[in-house]
Backbone of each chain as ProteinMPNN parsed JSONL, in Angstrom:
{"seq_chain_A": "GAVVSQHPSRVICKSGTSVKIECRSLDFQATTMFWYRQFPKKSLMLMATSNEGSKATYEQGVEKDKFLINHASLTLSTLTVTSAHPEDSSFYICSATPSGSYNSPLHFGNGTRLTVT", "coords_chain_A": {"N_chain_A": [[91.839, -54.826, 38.098], [89.435, -53.987, 40.762], [87.634, -56.148, 41.582], [84.795, -58.092, 42.288], [83.653, -60.544, 44.38], [81.383, -63.183, 44.662], [79.572, -65.419, 46.692], [77.702, -68.315, 47.639], [77.928, -69.628, 44.232], [75.867, -71.115, 43.343], [72.984, -72.323, 44.96], [70.911, -74.655, 46.549], [68.062, -74.965, 48.434], [65.852, -76.046, 51.07], [62.378, -75.334, 51.433], [61.55, -72.911, 53.832], [63.949, -72.794, 55.13], [66.971, -70.838, 55.775], [69.171, -68.834, 53.818], [72.436, -67.716, 53.24], [74.161, -65.266, 51.44], [77.256, -64.181, 50.256], [79.098, -61.216, 49.548], [81.993, -59.941, 48.359], [84.432, -57.378, 48.098], [87.381, -57.594, 46.467], [89.798, -56.228, 45.976], [89.491, -53.649, 46.709], [88.033, -51.129, 48.824], [84.681, -50.859, 49.875], [82.273, -48.72, 50.694], [79.64, -48.711, 50.141], [77.41, -51.119, 48.916], [75.428, -52.832, 46.495], [72.455, -54.712, 46.178], [70.948, -56.817, 43.848], [68.2, -58.37, 42.142], [67.327, -60.81, 39.782], [65.099, -62.008, 37.427], [64.437, -64.749, 35.148], [65.373, -63.839, 31.911], [64.808, -61.217, 32.373], [65.243, -57.817, 33.522], [67.655, -56.362, 35.828], [66.647, -55.923, 39.133], [66.769, -53.564, 41.579], [67.265, -54.301, 44.936], [68.179, -53.466, 47.456], [70.273, -51.065, 49.135], [73.332, -51.443, 50.546], [74.976, -50.345, 53.361], [78.038, -49.729, 54.849], [78.462, -50.298, 58.219], [76.011, -49.273, 58.937], [72.378, -49.266, 58.739], [70.764, -51.04, 56.073], [69.327, -49.686, 53.082], [66.22, -50.174, 51.808], [64.498, -50.958, 48.777], [61.267, -49.932, 47.575], [58.69, -52.17, 48.33], [60.301, -54.34, 48.883], [60.855, -56.748, 51.286], [62.261, -56.087, 54.315], [62.619, -57.704, 56.511], [62.676, -60.163, 55.482], [64.729, -60.265, 53.661], [67.645, -60.024, 54.834], [70.233, -57.776, 55.356], [73.639, -57.338, 55.912], [76.432, -55.332, 56.52], [79.22, -55.489, 57.524], [81.896, -54.89, 57.278], [84.329, -53.046, 55.304], [84.721, -54.525, 53.083], [82.919, -56.559, 52.822], [79.642, -57.642, 52.338], [76.586, -59.126, 53.291], [73.785, -61.028, 52.269], [70.938, -62.364, 53.546], [68.519, -64.662, 52.943], [65.66, -65.211, 54.485], [63.67, -67.823, 55.89], [63.044, -69.146, 53.402], [61.107, -69.407, 50.406], [59.629, -71.105, 47.555], [59.025, -69.039, 45.721], [61.036, -67.269, 46.14], [63.1, -68.127, 44.685], [65.613, -67.3, 42.482], [67.964, -65.213, 40.673], [70.509, -63.722, 42.285], [72.382, -60.817, 42.56], [75.269, -59.0, 43.467], [76.786, -55.74, 43.762], [79.412, -53.26, 43.632], [81.269, -50.218, 44.26], [84.451, -48.569, 44.476], [85.141, -47.029, 47.624], [84.463, -43.606, 48.054], [84.387, -43.064, 45.374], [82.389, -41.577, 42.856], [79.433, -41.335, 40.999], [80.195, -43.485, 39.367], [81.148, -46.45, 37.476], [79.58, -49.597, 38.236], [80.838, -52.532, 39.822], [80.265, -55.837, 39.351], [79.411, -58.87, 41.059], [79.444, -62.4, 40.214], [76.984, -63.419, 40.629], [74.398, -65.309, 42.346], [72.693, -68.228, 42.062], [69.732, -69.057, 43.312], [67.784, -71.717, 44.349], [64.787, -72.75, 45.602], [63.319, -75.435, 47.076]], "CA_chain_A": [[91.419, -54.426, 39.43], [88.021, -53.839, 41.07], [86.963, -57.44, 41.471], [83.79, -58.404, 43.292], [83.459, -61.984, 44.454], [80.11, -63.529, 45.284], [79.597, -66.831, 47.074], [78.045, -69.308, 46.614], [77.419, -69.31, 42.892], [74.578, -71.802, 43.26], [72.555, -72.954, 46.203], [69.564, -75.233, 46.58], [67.673, -75.132, 49.833], [64.46, -76.467, 51.269], [61.452, -74.298, 51.845], [61.553, -72.659, 55.266], [65.309, -72.596, 55.639], [67.579, -69.546, 55.437], [70.369, -68.932, 52.985], [73.27, -66.513, 53.291], [74.986, -65.01, 50.256], [78.325, -63.235, 50.572], [79.619, -60.373, 48.487], [83.269, -59.366, 48.816], [85.272, -56.61, 47.186], [88.672, -58.247, 46.709], [90.978, -55.357, 45.884], [89.14, -52.262, 47.039], [87.078, -50.983, 49.917], [83.382, -50.401, 49.382], [81.367, -48.247, 51.731], [78.285, -49.028, 49.682], [77.217, -52.217, 47.969], [74.039, -52.913, 46.053], [71.95, -56.055, 45.912], [69.946, -56.886, 42.805], [67.556, -59.643, 41.882], [67.035, -60.894, 38.354], [64.301, -63.143, 36.992], [64.86, -65.194, 33.81], [65.14, -62.967, 30.756], [64.337, -59.914, 32.85], [66.325, -56.936, 33.921], [68.034, -56.376, 37.233], [65.803, -55.112, 39.996], [67.493, -53.203, 42.796], [66.551, -54.683, 46.152], [68.588, -52.659, 48.603], [71.61, -50.482, 49.193], [73.985, -51.877, 51.768], [75.885, -49.302, 53.827], [78.933, -50.218, 55.884], [78.3, -49.75, 59.56], [74.664, -48.75, 59.22], [71.3, -50.095, 58.19], [70.566, -51.02, 54.622], [68.165, -48.965, 52.554], [65.501, -51.108, 50.954], [63.593, -50.391, 47.769], [59.845, -50.125, 47.855], [58.18, -53.498, 48.026], [61.228, -55.392, 49.318], [60.662, -56.974, 52.72], [63.555, -56.048, 54.983], [62.73, -58.812, 57.46], [62.855, -61.366, 54.68], [66.047, -60.156, 53.033], [68.48, -59.338, 55.817], [71.511, -57.341, 54.806], [74.633, -56.912, 56.895], [77.636, -54.806, 55.861], [80.012, -55.307, 58.741], [83.238, -54.369, 56.998], [84.417, -52.31, 54.042], [84.906, -55.444, 51.96], [81.983, -57.674, 52.881], [78.219, -57.474, 52.603], [75.888, -60.398, 53.179], [72.324, -61.027, 52.09], [70.35, -63.6, 54.06], [67.114, -64.876, 52.596], [65.143, -65.944, 55.645], [62.47, -68.62, 55.66], [62.91, -69.1, 51.942], [59.999, -70.1, 49.75], [59.918, -71.278, 46.122], [58.96, -67.775, 44.97], [62.302, -66.544, 46.337], [64.072, -68.657, 43.727], [65.983, -66.219, 41.58], [69.391, -64.937, 40.514], [70.824, -62.565, 43.125], [73.675, -60.263, 42.152], [75.695, -57.833, 44.232], [77.716, -54.861, 43.055], [80.088, -52.299, 44.497], [82.284, -49.332, 43.695], [85.394, -48.172, 45.524], [84.737, -45.936, 48.506], [84.897, -42.283, 47.618], [84.096, -42.827, 43.958], [81.06, -40.991, 42.717], [78.989, -41.422, 39.605], [81.15, -44.405, 38.761], [80.603, -47.75, 37.108], [79.474, -50.623, 39.258], [81.513, -53.792, 39.568], [79.313, -56.854, 39.771], [79.774, -60.251, 41.281], [78.897, -63.284, 39.185], [75.625, -63.822, 40.948], [74.077, -66.546, 43.06], [71.434, -68.826, 41.612], [69.057, -69.685, 44.451], [66.615, -72.543, 44.048], [64.129, -73.19, 46.831], [62.464, -76.583, 46.725]], "C_chain_A": [[89.925, -54.374, 39.561], [87.245, -55.123, 40.848], [86.004, -57.627, 42.638], [83.536, -59.905, 43.236], [82.176, -62.29, 45.205], [80.095, -65.033, 45.536], [78.36, -67.184, 47.887], [77.52, -68.902, 45.248], [76.052, -69.973, 42.676], [74.24, -72.377, 44.622], [71.122, -73.455, 46.039], [69.212, -75.441, 48.039], [66.212, -75.538, 49.905], [63.631, -75.283, 51.759], [61.468, -74.158, 53.368], [62.929, -72.442, 55.863], [65.821, -71.223, 55.207], [68.875, -69.761, 54.68], [71.14, -67.612, 53.055], [74.133, -66.431, 52.041], [75.998, -63.936, 50.618], [78.778, -62.472, 49.332], [80.877, -59.681, 49.008], [83.914, -58.528, 47.724], [86.705, -57.046, 47.475], [89.844, -57.275, 46.742], [90.626, -53.892, 46.087], [88.165, -52.27, 48.207], [85.791, -50.367, 49.376], [82.483, -50.01, 50.546], [79.932, -48.659, 51.421], [78.323, -50.201, 48.724], [75.731, -52.29, 47.638], [73.673, -54.371, 45.802], [70.822, -55.983, 44.906], [69.382, -58.297, 42.725], [67.178, -59.663, 40.399], [66.254, -62.165, 38.072], [64.717, -63.509, 35.574], [64.418, -64.24, 32.712], [64.538, -61.628, 31.157], [65.521, -59.082, 33.291], [66.631, -57.073, 35.415], [67.121, -55.445, 38.022], [66.57, -54.837, 41.289], [66.646, -53.55, 44.016], [66.886, -53.725, 47.29], [69.99, -52.124, 48.418], [72.185, -50.809, 50.554], [75.051, -50.861, 52.162], [76.734, -49.825, 54.986], [78.685, -49.514, 57.209], [76.943, -49.169, 59.862], [73.625, -49.625, 58.542], [71.211, -49.963, 56.68], [69.323, -50.208, 54.275], [67.476, -49.859, 51.544], [64.624, -50.364, 49.959], [62.15, -50.73, 48.135], [59.427, -51.527, 47.449], [59.098, -54.636, 48.428], [61.123, -55.527, 50.829], [62.01, -57.041, 53.443], [63.718, -57.181, 55.987], [62.968, -60.134, 56.736], [64.268, -61.405, 54.092], [66.935, -59.311, 53.952], [69.834, -59.009, 55.218], [72.397, -56.848, 55.939], [75.898, -56.492, 56.165], [78.612, -54.435, 56.961], [81.404, -54.763, 58.501], [83.239, -53.693, 55.634], [84.607, -53.219, 52.842], [83.891, -56.578, 51.93], [80.571, -57.212, 53.189], [77.571, -58.836, 52.45], [74.392, -60.159, 53.044], [71.822, -62.371, 52.592], [68.88, -63.634, 53.677], [66.542, -65.759, 53.692], [63.853, -66.669, 55.278], [62.119, -68.631, 54.167], [61.716, -69.919, 51.452], [60.309, -70.222, 48.264], [59.875, -69.971, 45.322], [60.186, -66.89, 45.176], [63.387, -67.042, 45.394], [64.353, -67.597, 42.678], [67.493, -66.16, 41.454], [69.668, -63.647, 41.281], [72.244, -62.097, 42.798], [74.02, -59.057, 43.03], [76.639, -57.0, 43.38], [78.295, -53.854, 44.026], [80.96, -51.371, 43.67], [83.23, -48.933, 44.825], [84.874, -46.993, 46.344], [85.298, -44.617, 48.01], [84.655, -42.011, 46.153], [82.641, -42.406, 43.834], [80.684, -41.023, 41.257], [79.907, -42.336, 38.798], [80.489, -45.709, 38.346], [80.516, -48.683, 38.306], [80.255, -51.865, 38.825], [80.645, -54.885, 40.179], [79.999, -58.169, 40.102], [79.148, -61.102, 40.189], [77.563, -63.91, 39.565], [75.531, -65.133, 41.702], [72.715, -67.027, 42.576], [70.83, -69.569, 42.793], [67.843, -70.449, 43.951], [66.049, -73.051, 45.364], [63.132, -74.288, 46.469], [61.36, -76.819, 47.756]], "O_chain_A": [[89.204, -54.674, 38.61], [86.323, -55.179, 40.036], [86.333, -57.367, 43.795], [83.242, -60.46, 42.177], [81.916, -61.717, 46.263], [80.545, -65.819, 44.702], [77.988, -66.407, 48.767], [76.758, -67.943, 45.125], [75.205, -69.47, 41.938], [75.114, -72.858, 45.343], [70.258, -72.781, 45.479], [69.987, -76.03, 48.793], [65.449, -75.395, 48.949], [64.135, -74.367, 52.409], [61.409, -75.148, 54.097], [63.052, -71.957, 56.988], [65.202, -70.537, 54.394], [69.579, -70.75, 54.885], [70.559, -66.533, 52.94], [74.757, -67.413, 51.638], [75.652, -62.912, 51.207], [78.83, -63.012, 48.227], [80.824, -58.928, 49.98], [83.937, -58.927, 46.559], [87.191, -56.888, 48.595], [90.799, -57.499, 47.486], [91.375, -53.002, 45.684], [87.557, -53.292, 48.527], [85.818, -49.471, 48.532], [81.997, -50.864, 51.288], [79.129, -48.917, 52.318], [79.168, -50.263, 47.831], [74.888, -51.855, 48.422], [74.472, -55.152, 45.286], [69.872, -55.215, 45.061], [69.992, -59.268, 43.172], [66.759, -58.649, 39.842], [66.683, -63.263, 38.427], [65.288, -62.68, 34.866], [63.244, -63.887, 32.605], [63.843, -60.988, 30.368], [66.644, -59.572, 33.417], [65.958, -57.797, 36.148], [66.864, -54.314, 37.611], [66.967, -55.761, 41.999], [65.484, -53.158, 44.123], [66.0, -53.239, 47.993], [70.786, -52.66, 47.646], [71.596, -50.489, 51.587], [75.937, -50.556, 51.365], [76.199, -50.306, 55.985], [78.699, -48.286, 57.291], [76.737, -48.62, 60.944], [73.954, -50.597, 57.862], [71.535, -48.927, 56.099], [68.401, -50.07, 55.078], [68.073, -50.255, 50.543], [64.085, -49.297, 50.249], [61.866, -51.665, 48.883], [59.767, -52.007, 46.368], [58.708, -55.798, 48.324], [61.28, -54.551, 51.564], [62.802, -57.952, 53.203], [64.844, -57.58, 56.285], [63.416, -61.107, 57.342], [64.907, -62.456, 54.042], [66.975, -58.083, 53.866], [70.497, -59.872, 54.642], [71.982, -56.066, 56.795], [76.383, -57.211, 55.292], [78.811, -53.265, 57.289], [82.031, -54.232, 59.418], [82.254, -53.766, 54.899], [84.65, -52.746, 51.706], [83.996, -57.472, 51.091], [80.328, -56.494, 54.159], [77.958, -59.618, 51.581], [73.826, -59.229, 53.618], [72.251, -63.414, 52.098], [68.104, -62.751, 54.042], [66.907, -66.929, 53.806], [63.057, -66.192, 54.469], [61.05, -68.185, 53.749], [61.374, -70.964, 52.006], [61.175, -69.507, 47.762], [60.614, -69.819, 44.349], [60.363, -65.888, 44.483], [64.465, -66.453, 45.311], [63.432, -67.063, 42.06], [68.211, -66.96, 42.055], [69.115, -62.597, 40.953], [73.181, -62.894, 42.766], [73.172, -58.206, 43.299], [77.215, -57.486, 42.407], [77.747, -53.621, 45.104], [81.34, -51.684, 42.542], [82.85, -48.958, 45.996], [84.245, -46.078, 45.811], [86.455, -44.527, 47.601], [84.709, -40.861, 45.718], [81.783, -42.828, 44.608], [81.512, -40.77, 40.382], [80.335, -41.997, 37.695], [79.397, -46.035, 38.812], [81.282, -48.567, 39.263], [80.325, -52.202, 37.643], [80.334, -54.859, 41.37], [81.018, -58.531, 39.514], [78.413, -60.596, 39.341], [77.079, -64.822, 38.894], [76.453, -65.95, 41.698], [71.717, -66.314, 42.674], [71.357, -70.595, 43.224], [66.996, -69.915, 43.234], [66.746, -73.701, 46.143], [62.225, -74.085, 45.662], [60.562, -77.743, 47.605]]}, "seq_chain_B": "SQKIEQNSEALNIQEGKTATLTCNYTNYSPAYLQWYRQDPGRGPVFLLLIRENEKEKRKERLKVTFDTTLKQSLFHITASQPADSATYLCALATGAGGGNKLTFGTGTQLKVEL", "coords_chain_B": {"N_chain_B": [[54.691, -42.42, 35.185], [57.936, -43.806, 36.002], [60.151, -45.021, 33.587], [62.401, -47.225, 31.923], [63.256, -48.17, 28.845], [64.316, -50.578, 26.483], [64.881, -50.928, 23.055], [64.306, -53.411, 21.684], [63.59, -56.722, 22.629], [65.134, -58.719, 21.588], [67.748, -58.926, 19.197], [68.915, -59.73, 16.077], [71.756, -59.899, 14.094], [73.965, -59.797, 11.239], [77.296, -60.975, 11.077], [79.899, -58.563, 11.049], [78.301, -56.432, 10.449], [76.832, -53.332, 11.707], [75.597, -53.107, 14.93], [72.828, -51.608, 16.44], [71.552, -50.425, 19.37], [68.848, -49.328, 21.371], [67.973, -47.115, 23.992], [65.468, -45.843, 25.854], [64.066, -43.427, 28.044], [61.754, -42.323, 30.562], [60.527, -39.702, 32.599], [62.816, -39.377, 34.139], [65.812, -37.696, 35.093], [68.707, -38.152, 34.473], [72.079, -37.827, 35.602], [74.046, -39.164, 34.369], [74.585, -41.935, 32.123], [74.869, -45.419, 31.698], [76.254, -48.285, 30.019], [76.052, -51.804, 29.986], [77.285, -55.134, 29.628], [75.927, -58.383, 29.657], [76.486, -61.749, 30.135], [75.072, -65.072, 29.834], [74.085, -66.315, 33.001], [75.942, -64.844, 34.395], [77.321, -61.929, 36.097], [76.625, -58.461, 35.251], [78.86, -56.615, 33.095], [80.7, -53.684, 33.021], [80.667, -51.326, 30.349], [80.571, -48.7, 29.03], [80.37, -45.255, 30.017], [78.429, -42.334, 29.908], [78.097, -38.886, 30.25], [75.659, -36.355, 31.119], [76.277, -34.0, 29.839], [77.684, -34.75, 27.678], [77.781, -35.69, 24.286], [78.548, -37.85, 22.808], [80.386, -40.909, 23.087], [83.257, -42.971, 22.739], [84.703, -46.226, 22.463], [86.964, -48.286, 21.353], [85.388, -50.571, 19.297], [82.947, -49.691, 20.076], [80.289, -47.344, 20.455], [78.587, -44.723, 22.027], [75.744, -42.669, 22.27], [74.062, -39.828, 23.666], [71.144, -38.286, 24.212], [69.636, -35.868, 25.827], [67.414, -34.379, 25.414], [65.708, -35.835, 23.769], [65.599, -37.879, 25.484], [67.063, -40.284, 25.26], [69.375, -42.906, 24.539], [71.765, -44.198, 22.313], [73.396, -47.177, 21.421], [76.114, -48.444, 19.797], [77.641, -51.107, 18.067], [80.254, -51.609, 16.072], [81.396, -53.419, 13.155], [80.542, -56.038, 13.956], [80.897, -59.091, 15.845], [80.583, -62.663, 16.338], [81.297, -63.112, 19.004], [80.345, -60.913, 20.272], [77.799, -61.431, 20.945], [75.362, -61.262, 23.348], [73.551, -60.083, 26.244], [72.621, -56.736, 26.433], [72.588, -54.02, 28.572], [71.159, -50.937, 29.495], [71.7, -48.35, 31.891], [70.59, -46.043, 34.295], [71.667, -43.328, 36.329], [70.121, -42.996, 39.269], [70.041, -42.255, 41.876], [69.373, -40.087, 44.64], [70.771, -36.884, 44.525], [72.88, -37.733, 43.003], [75.519, -40.054, 43.131], [75.972, -43.657, 43.262], [73.794, -45.249, 42.664], [71.996, -47.258, 40.516], [69.486, -47.683, 38.032], [68.208, -50.168, 36.004], [67.64, -50.814, 32.5], [65.409, -52.757, 30.418], [66.877, -54.488, 28.849], [68.545, -55.815, 25.934], [68.826, -58.603, 23.95], [71.417, -59.512, 22.08], [72.281, -61.141, 19.101], [74.821, -62.213, 17.124], [75.264, -63.373, 13.989], [76.957, -65.755, 11.927]], "CA_chain_B": [[55.58, -43.336, 35.913], [59.29, -43.838, 35.494], [60.411, -46.22, 32.79], [63.592, -47.313, 31.075], [62.924, -49.21, 27.873], [65.275, -50.83, 25.423], [64.009, -51.037, 21.883], [63.756, -54.731, 21.409], [64.056, -57.751, 23.551], [66.157, -59.493, 20.903], [68.202, -58.348, 17.946], [69.821, -60.619, 15.351], [72.399, -59.243, 12.965], [75.007, -60.583, 10.577], [78.673, -60.627, 11.415], [80.459, -57.489, 10.243], [77.386, -55.283, 10.419], [76.768, -52.516, 12.92], [74.412, -53.305, 15.769], [72.399, -50.382, 17.114], [70.594, -50.696, 20.428], [68.251, -48.078, 21.83], [67.522, -47.02, 25.381], [64.614, -44.664, 26.058], [63.626, -43.312, 29.426], [60.739, -41.3, 30.841], [60.423, -39.207, 33.977], [64.103, -39.369, 34.821], [66.783, -36.694, 34.634], [69.959, -38.734, 34.951], [73.335, -37.096, 35.4], [74.826, -39.959, 33.433], [73.974, -43.183, 31.676], [75.902, -46.438, 31.499], [75.899, -49.514, 29.288], [76.682, -53.01, 30.505], [77.094, -56.389, 28.896], [75.714, -59.518, 30.55], [76.466, -63.075, 29.534], [74.167, -65.942, 30.617], [74.557, -66.83, 34.276], [77.037, -64.027, 34.929], [76.957, -60.561, 36.436], [76.913, -57.492, 34.185], [80.205, -56.039, 32.998], [80.634, -52.292, 32.571], [81.25, -51.028, 29.041], [80.768, -47.275, 28.778], [79.599, -44.271, 30.78], [78.336, -41.046, 29.224], [77.492, -37.9, 31.136], [74.561, -35.595, 30.494], [76.796, -32.917, 28.995], [78.424, -35.359, 26.581], [76.894, -36.156, 23.221], [79.018, -39.118, 22.24], [81.573, -41.518, 23.706], [83.7, -44.123, 21.955], [85.722, -47.108, 23.024], [87.245, -49.335, 20.367], [84.289, -50.727, 18.337], [81.703, -49.274, 20.721], [79.982, -45.919, 20.474], [77.353, -44.405, 22.74], [75.273, -41.289, 22.202], [73.151, -39.488, 24.768], [70.348, -37.11, 23.855], [68.794, -35.623, 27.004], [66.143, -33.793, 24.958], [64.906, -36.983, 23.346], [65.641, -38.881, 26.569], [67.429, -41.509, 24.553], [70.769, -43.245, 24.29], [71.988, -45.223, 21.31], [74.623, -47.946, 21.643], [76.491, -49.038, 18.534], [78.802, -51.992, 17.967], [80.625, -51.706, 14.672], [82.107, -54.651, 12.768], [80.137, -56.984, 15.002], [81.453, -60.439, 15.815], [79.779, -63.598, 17.149], [81.654, -62.958, 20.416], [79.584, -59.783, 20.828], [76.471, -61.929, 21.32], [75.152, -61.141, 24.793], [72.489, -59.132, 26.576], [73.164, -55.411, 26.718], [71.705, -53.297, 29.484], [71.477, -49.554, 29.811], [71.407, -48.061, 33.293], [70.589, -44.623, 34.624], [71.935, -42.922, 37.702], [68.818, -42.558, 39.784], [70.119, -41.95, 43.283], [69.196, -38.688, 44.975], [72.042, -36.198, 44.655], [73.957, -38.44, 42.298], [75.868, -41.316, 43.764], [76.174, -44.795, 42.384], [72.603, -46.079, 42.536], [71.604, -47.401, 39.12], [68.28, -48.406, 37.646], [68.528, -50.797, 34.727], [66.625, -51.026, 31.484], [64.875, -54.107, 30.23], [67.877, -55.32, 28.199], [68.39, -56.328, 24.57], [69.664, -59.778, 23.702], [72.004, -59.409, 20.739], [72.894, -62.349, 18.546], [75.552, -61.935, 15.893], [75.328, -64.634, 13.255], [77.984, -65.868, 10.877]], "C_chain_B": [[56.951, -43.345, 35.256], [59.528, -45.138, 34.746], [61.739, -46.09, 32.076], [63.349, -48.474, 30.134], [64.013, -49.339, 26.815], [64.517, -51.386, 24.233], [63.446, -52.416, 21.627], [64.355, -55.722, 22.396], [65.207, -58.542, 22.928], [66.482, -58.823, 19.577], [69.199, -59.306, 17.308], [70.435, -59.844, 14.199], [73.508, -60.146, 12.431], [76.39, -60.068, 10.987], [79.198, -59.542, 10.468], [79.585, -56.252, 10.169], [77.471, -54.494, 11.731], [75.461, -52.79, 13.667], [74.091, -51.991, 16.468], [71.296, -50.716, 18.104], [70.11, -49.36, 20.99], [67.793, -48.192, 23.276], [66.731, -45.715, 25.517], [64.141, -44.616, 27.5], [62.607, -42.185, 29.582], [60.734, -40.987, 32.323], [61.676, -39.436, 34.804], [64.91, -38.187, 34.285], [68.16, -37.14, 35.099], [71.163, -37.847, 34.668], [74.242, -37.864, 34.44], [74.096, -41.257, 33.144], [75.105, -44.166, 31.399], [75.35, -47.597, 30.672], [76.731, -50.667, 29.835], [76.402, -54.164, 29.562], [76.888, -57.49, 29.93], [75.656, -60.807, 29.742], [75.613, -63.987, 30.425], [74.812, -66.449, 31.898], [75.694, -66.04, 34.903], [76.506, -62.652, 35.332], [77.272, -59.622, 35.281], [78.347, -56.971, 34.263], [80.093, -54.654, 32.382], [81.325, -52.116, 31.219], [81.586, -49.549, 28.891], [79.882, -46.449, 29.689], [79.589, -42.974, 29.991], [77.57, -40.086, 30.121], [76.48, -37.046, 30.382], [75.063, -34.485, 29.588], [77.655, -33.447, 27.841], [77.444, -35.885, 25.545], [77.255, -37.561, 22.764], [80.262, -39.603, 22.993], [81.939, -42.741, 22.898], [84.726, -44.936, 22.748], [85.876, -48.282, 22.067], [86.071, -49.434, 19.385], [82.948, -50.246, 18.897], [81.542, -47.757, 20.647], [78.648, -45.716, 21.166], [77.016, -42.941, 22.501], [74.237, -41.074, 23.285], [72.44, -38.199, 24.395], [69.354, -36.867, 24.999], [67.474, -34.954, 26.625], [65.191, -34.902, 24.541], [64.769, -38.01, 24.454], [65.954, -40.262, 25.983], [68.945, -41.66, 24.472], [70.81, -44.333, 23.228], [73.347, -45.861, 21.57], [74.928, -48.695, 20.359], [77.695, -49.95, 18.723], [79.112, -52.114, 16.49], [81.405, -52.991, 14.415], [81.811, -55.772, 13.76], [80.684, -58.386, 14.752], [80.564, -61.37, 16.633], [80.062, -63.466, 18.647], [80.94, -61.774, 21.076], [78.192, -60.216, 21.272], [76.354, -61.969, 22.841], [73.914, -60.287, 25.002], [73.138, -57.825, 26.972], [72.127, -54.612, 27.5], [72.129, -51.847, 29.584], [71.051, -49.31, 31.253], [71.526, -46.568, 33.535], [70.961, -44.41, 36.079], [70.655, -42.339, 38.264], [68.844, -42.266, 41.276], [69.948, -40.467, 43.522], [70.559, -38.039, 45.162], [73.19, -36.894, 43.95], [74.275, -39.741, 42.979], [75.889, -42.435, 42.764], [74.957, -45.685, 42.232], [72.154, -46.069, 41.086], [70.273, -48.118, 39.005], [68.494, -48.893, 36.225], [67.328, -50.856, 33.793], [66.295, -52.497, 31.337], [65.847, -55.041, 29.52], [67.522, -55.699, 26.769], [69.361, -57.473, 24.383], [70.133, -59.719, 22.258], [72.587, -60.749, 20.325], [73.528, -61.986, 17.214], [75.802, -63.265, 15.195], [76.385, -64.603, 12.166], [77.379, -65.685, 9.5]], "O_chain_B": [[57.106, -42.944, 34.103], [59.157, -46.216, 35.209], [62.149, -45.0, 31.678], [63.247, -49.623, 30.563], [64.553, -48.347, 26.324], [63.619, -52.215, 24.387], [62.25, -52.573, 21.381], [65.463, -55.557, 22.905], [66.127, -58.979, 23.619], [65.618, -58.237, 18.926], [70.209, -59.656, 17.919], [69.725, -59.208, 13.42], [73.924, -61.111, 13.073], [76.592, -58.874, 11.208], [78.977, -59.592, 9.258], [80.062, -55.159, 9.865], [78.085, -54.923, 12.708], [74.372, -52.713, 13.098], [74.978, -51.341, 17.021], [70.241, -51.226, 17.729], [70.867, -48.393, 21.071], [67.295, -49.229, 23.713], [67.269, -44.626, 25.319], [63.849, -45.649, 28.101], [62.61, -41.218, 28.82], [60.907, -41.859, 33.175], [61.608, -39.659, 36.012], [64.704, -37.742, 33.156], [68.717, -36.558, 36.03], [71.245, -37.203, 33.622], [75.101, -37.278, 33.782], [73.135, -41.625, 33.819], [76.171, -43.78, 30.921], [74.145, -47.846, 30.637], [77.924, -50.536, 30.107], [75.426, -54.169, 28.812], [77.578, -57.534, 30.949], [74.88, -60.935, 28.795], [75.448, -63.722, 31.616], [75.937, -66.948, 31.887], [76.34, -66.513, 35.838], [75.398, -62.264, 34.963], [78.094, -59.947, 34.424], [78.953, -56.898, 35.332], [79.46, -54.479, 31.341], [82.399, -52.663, 30.968], [82.738, -49.186, 28.654], [78.796, -46.873, 30.083], [80.62, -42.557, 29.463], [76.528, -40.431, 30.679], [76.46, -37.028, 29.151], [74.359, -34.069, 28.668], [78.278, -32.67, 27.118], [76.407, -36.455, 25.886], [76.392, -38.353, 22.386], [81.072, -38.806, 23.468], [81.066, -43.468, 22.424], [85.486, -44.416, 23.565], [85.013, -49.157, 21.991], [85.783, -48.455, 18.695], [81.919, -50.391, 18.235], [82.505, -46.999, 20.759], [77.692, -46.451, 20.918], [77.895, -42.079, 22.527], [73.612, -42.021, 23.762], [73.067, -37.145, 24.278], [68.354, -37.574, 25.12], [66.525, -34.956, 27.409], [64.018, -34.905, 24.915], [63.928, -38.906, 24.38], [65.231, -41.239, 26.179], [69.685, -40.684, 24.355], [70.004, -45.263, 23.236], [74.318, -45.179, 21.896], [74.113, -49.485, 19.883], [78.64, -49.618, 19.437], [78.314, -52.665, 15.733], [81.994, -53.573, 15.326], [82.723, -56.374, 14.327], [80.9, -58.803, 13.614], [79.861, -60.912, 17.533], [79.171, -63.684, 19.468], [80.937, -61.653, 22.301], [77.48, -59.442, 21.911], [77.142, -62.622, 23.525], [73.302, -59.824, 24.04], [74.089, -57.803, 27.753], [70.955, -54.543, 27.13], [73.313, -51.55, 29.738], [70.156, -49.978, 31.77], [72.445, -45.915, 33.043], [70.614, -45.21, 36.949], [70.165, -41.314, 37.792], [67.795, -42.051, 41.883], [70.343, -39.662, 42.679], [71.411, -38.573, 45.871], [74.354, -36.66, 44.277], [73.361, -40.467, 43.372], [75.83, -42.203, 41.557], [75.081, -46.793, 41.71], [71.954, -45.007, 40.496], [69.969, -49.033, 39.771], [68.909, -48.132, 35.351], [66.177, -50.936, 34.222], [66.832, -53.355, 32.038], [65.675, -56.259, 29.573], [66.352, -55.882, 26.434], [70.561, -57.338, 24.624], [69.338, -59.861, 21.329], [73.291, -61.404, 21.093], [72.856, -61.513, 16.297], [76.458, -64.157, 15.732], [76.664, -63.563, 11.569], [78.092, -65.747, 8.498]]}, "name": "protein", "num_of_chains": 2, "seq": "GAVVSQHPSRVICKSGTSVKIECRSLDFQATTMFWYRQFPKKSLMLMATSNEGSKATYEQGVEKDKFLINHASLTLSTLTVTSAHPEDSSFYICSATPSGSYNSPLHFGNGTRLTVTSQKIEQNSEALNIQEGKTATLTCNYTNYSPAYLQWYRQDPGRGPVFLLLIRENEKEKRKERLKVTFDTTLKQSLFHITASQPADSATYLCALATGAGGGNKLTFGTGTQLKVEL"}
């Protein structure tokens, strides 16, 4: 149980275009989902907390107008990288826990490798 | 400043030996600490959670200790196997009032050799 599906797994886009990444909890509802970014051989950096039905909470230094997060249902959060540039190329990973769980492990998707050319 | 550091970026050990990974943190007071495994190109997978009032936790060949005075957690894999080769990440609960917000350490890449 507790499977998180992330789509697409890889995407290549041209500079200036926007890319949407989906994160779905397949067998549980998630009021909160988290979006992380990971550079090669580096740790995961939390970008934002996605809250169902309300605005996302962004970490310091993360541009909310650049990384748009929408959490329209209890099983889906999306991250849109707007006007992508080569420096946005990275591995983006989402995670979630079942609604109502507290101090619990996170269940991660398998990440999206974004390459901006 | 707040930091979560894992002892070494890479650790090579021989099959059958015990691997010991270290996670040290400063300027945090986490209610619990977690360890994850990450394989290349994949998302992290949860392994163990230990709470601040617990000293030790075990699961099969894995053992985690948590010393809130030293601000350190040790992660042990006994009878290591090549299949244990992966990056291991420690993570602290850093959300206000608890919750599920995690901050991750720098990671240790473990390689178990035949």
